[in-house]
N, C-alpha and C positions, 0 to 999 in steps of 0.2 A: 951465321948472322946475315940477315938480309939488309942490304944497303938502301938508303933512301934515294929515290930518283933525283931529288933536288941536289944531292951531293955529287952526282955524276955529271960530267961535262960532255954529254953526248947529244946528238940530235934526236928529235922525236921519232924520226925515221928509224934510227938505230935502236931506239927503245922499243918501237913496235916490232922490229925484226926479232929482238930478244924475247919479247912477249909471245910472239907467234911460236918461236921454238919451244918455249915452256908449255904453251897450250897444246901443241901437237902431241905431247906425251900424256895429256890429261883429259882429252875430250875425244869423242868419236870422230871418225874420218870426215863424215858429212859436216859436222859442226866446225871442225878445223877448216875445211874448204870454204865454208861460209865466212868465217873470221878472216881467213887469208884474202879472199876476194874483196871483202868490204875494206879491209886495211889497205891493200895495195891499190884498189881503184878509187878510194875516197879519202880515207884518213891520211895516208902518207903523202899523196899529192897536195893536200890542203895544208897540213900541219908539219910535214916531215922536215922542212928546212929549219925549224925553230930548235934552239937548244932546250932541253927539258927543263932547265932551271929558269927559262924565260917564258915558257907557256903559262899564260894566265887564264883565269876563268872566262874572261871575255873572248879569248881566242877560241876556246871550246864552244862557248855560246854562239859565236859568229859562225863557226863550222856547222853547228846544229841548225841555226837559222838558214844558212845557205843551202844545206842539204834539203830541208823541208820546203824551201822556196824554189828549189831546182837549179840553183847556181852555186857551184862548189868552190868559187874563188874566195879565199880567205887571205886578207893581207896582214 
């Protein structure tokens, strides 16, 4: 049975690390390296401190906006 992320009290960083572990087994090496680099260089530094149950759609939207505008700071 797969648990809902909302029920876990983990940081988004920890969630992304677990996600990367799962993806490593299911995608090609090149795809995994792309996911890993993007996650470690952009997603985790911007959203990693948040608890998964506290990340809201506006946090994701802010990350996206910051990424496309060239500034990756998300508060």
